[in-house]
C-alpha positions as CSV (number, residue, x, y, z in Angstrom):
1,X,22.4,-12.8,-16.2
2,X,24.8,-10.4,-18.1
3,X,25.7,-7.0,-16.6
4,X,24.0,-5.2,-19.6
5,X,20.8,-7.2,-18.9
6,X,20.7,-6.0,-15.3
7,X,21.1,-2.3,-16.4
8,X,18.4,-3.1,-18.9
9,X,16.1,-4.3,-16.1
10,X,16.8,-1.4,-13.8
11,X,14.4,1.2,-15.2
12,X,11.5,-1.0,-15.8
13,X,11.6,-2.6,-12.4
14,X,12.0,0.6,-10.4
15,X,8.9,2.2,-12.4
16,X,6.8,-0.8,-11.8
17,X,7.9,-0.7,-8.0
18,X,7.0,2.9,-7.8
19,X,3.6,2.6,-9.6
20,X,2.7,-0.4,-7.4
21,X,3.7,1.3,-4.3
22,X,1.5,4.5,-5.3
23,X,-1.4,2.2,-6.1
24,X,-0.9,0.0,-2.9
25,X,-0.7,3.4,-0.8
26,X,-3.7,4.8,-2.2
27,X,-5.8,1.3,-1.5
28,X,-4.2,1.2,2.1
29,X,-5.3,4.9,2.7
30,X,-8.8,3.9,1.7
31,X,-8.9,1.1,4.1
32,X,-7.0,3.1,7.0
33,X,-8.0,6.9,6.6
34,X,-6.7,7.8,10.0
35,X,-3.0,6.8,9.2
36,X,-0.7,9.7,9.3
37,X,2.0,8.0,7.7
38,X,-0.2,7.0,4.5
39,X,-1.5,10.3,4.3
40,X,2.2,11.9,4.2
41,X,3.2,9.2,1.7
42,X,0.1,9.7,-0.6
43,X,0.2,13.6,-0.5
44,X,4.0,14.3,-0.3
45,X,5.9,11.3,-1.8
46,X,3.5,9.6,-4.2
47,X,1.8,12.8,-5.6
48,X,3.7,13.0,-8.8
49,X,2.6,9.4,-9.6
50,X,-0.9,10.4,-9.3
51,X,-0.4,13.6,-11.5
52,X,1.4,11.7,-14.2
53,X,-1.8,9.5,-14.7
54,X,-4.0,12.5,-15.3
55,X,-3.0,12.9,-18.6
56,X,-6.1,11.3,-20.1
57,X,-8.6,12.2,-17.4
58,X,-11.6,11.8,-19.7
59,X,-10.8,8.1,-19.8
60,X,-10.3,7.4,-16.1
61,X,-10.6,10.4,-13.6
62,X,-8.6,8.1,-10.8
63,X,-5.7,7.0,-13.3
64,X,-6.3,3.5,-12.4
65,X,-6.6,2.2,-16.0
66,X,-3.5,3.8,-16.9
67,X,-1.6,2.5,-13.7
68,X,-2.8,-1.0,-14.7
69,X,-1.5,-0.6,-18.2
70,X,2.1,0.3,-16.8
71,X,1.9,-2.3,-14.2
72,X,1.0,-5.0,-16.8
73,X,3.0,-3.7,-20.1
74,X,6.5,-3.4,-18.5
75,X,6.3,-6.8,-16.5
76,X,5.2,-8.4,-19.9
77,X,7.9,-6.9,-21.9
78,X,10.3,-7.9,-19.3
79,X,9.4,-11.4,-18.8
80,X,9.2,-12.0,-22.5
81,X,12.6,-10.5,-23.0
82,X,14.0,-12.6,-20.0
83,X,12.3,-15.8,-21.1
84,X,13.2,-15.6,-24.8
85,X,16.6,-14.4,-24.0
86,X,15.9,-11.4,-26.3
87,X,17.1,-7.9,-25.6
88,X,14.5,-6.2,-28.0
89,X,11.7,-6.6,-25.4
90,X,13.9,-5.6,-22.8
91,X,15.1,-2.5,-24.9
92,X,11.4,-1.5,-25.5
93,X,10.7,-1.8,-21.8
94,X,13.7,0.4,-20.7
95,X,12.7,3.1,-23.3
96,X,9.0,3.1,-22.2
97,X,10.2,3.4,-18.6
98,X,12.2,6.2,-19.6
99,X,9.4,7.8,-21.2
100,X,7.2,7.3,-18.2
101,X,9.8,8.7,-16.0
102,X,9.6,12.1,-18.0
103,X,5.9,12.1,-17.6
104,X,6.7,11.5,-13.7
105,X,8.9,14.7,-14.0
106,X,6.0,16.5,-15.4
107,X,3.9,15.2,-12.5
108,X,6.3,16.4,-10.1
109,X,6.2,19.8,-11.6
110,X,2.4,19.9,-11.8
111,X,2.0,18.6,-8.4
112,X,4.4,21.4,-7.0
113,X,3.2,24.5,-8.8
114,X,-0.2,26.1,-8.6
115,X,-2.2,26.0,-12.0
116,X,-3.1,29.7,-11.5
117,X,0.5,30.9,-11.1
118,X,2.1,32.4,-14.3
119,X,5.7,32.2,-13.1
120,X,7.9,29.1,-12.9
121,X,9.6,28.4,-9.6
122,X,12.2,25.8,-9.6
123,X,12.7,26.1,-5.9
124,X,9.0,24.6,-5.4
125,X,10.2,21.3,-7.1
126,X,12.4,20.2,-4.1
127,X,10.6,18.2,-1.6
128,X,10.3,14.6,-0.6
129,X,8.9,13.4,-4.0
130,X,11.8,14.9,-5.9
131,X,14.4,12.2,-4.7
132,X,11.9,9.6,-5.8
133,X,11.2,11.1,-9.1
134,X,14.8,11.9,-9.7
135,X,15.8,8.3,-8.8
136,X,13.4,6.9,-11.4
137,X,14.4,9.4,-14.2
138,X,18.2,8.4,-13.4
139,X,17.6,4.7,-13.5
140,X,15.4,4.7,-16.6
141,X,18.0,7.0,-18.3
142,X,20.8,4.5,-17.4
143,X,18.6,1.6,-18.5
144,X,17.6,3.4,-21.8
145,X,21.1,4.5,-22.6
146,X,22.3,1.1,-22.1
147,X,19.8,-0.4,-24.5
148,X,20.9,2.1,-27.1
149,X,24.5,1.6,-26.5
150,X,24.2,-2.3,-26.9
151,X,22.4,-1.8,-30.2
152,X,24.9,0.5,-31.7
153,X,27.6,-2.0,-30.8
154,X,25.8,-4.8,-32.4
155,X,25.2,-2.7,-35.5
156,X,28.8,-1.7,-35.7
157,X,30.1,-5.3,-35.1
158,X,27.8,-6.7,-37.7
159,X,29.1,-4.1,-40.4
160,X,32.7,-4.7,-39.5
161,X,34.7,-2.7,-37.0
162,X,34.1,0.5,-38.4
163,X,31.2,-0.5,-40.7
164,X,29.0,2.6,-40.1
165,X,31.7,5.2,-40.8
166,X,32.9,3.6,-43.9
167,X,31.8,5.1,-47.2
168,X,29.5,3.0,-49.4
169,X,31.5,1.1,-52.1
170,X,30.4,1.2,-55.5
């Protein structure tokens, strides 16, 4: 596997791992409600994941449908890209993971700030979940930037060394 494909896989695989971990943690909490570790993980670490799925709460109040869409869509695009040896599905998956990571950043903000407060407190964003969210945002950004860089390189090579910068000939 080329180094470029590894960086394309970084964002989608991390998003899948975080969403699967949050959903497994919620299921485990339903099974073992006395576990203090599961309560901590659910309330402090994976809370932004829960808030990121409340975007369309009229469809599903628990966010399970949206989590299933993320857990099936990103692996499907990744597998199609790896099996067909095409980078376009991998690039789409990396860009979608970047979009989800921005939604996760919004979920972190919504989870940490009360809805009735008018002021914005950036200090309230620092907590156990911020490390997880920043890691997902960074990995997804690297993955998405790698996809864009690869396609710009292919476009410039297809049009000659400086094909994009040349003036059109008459």
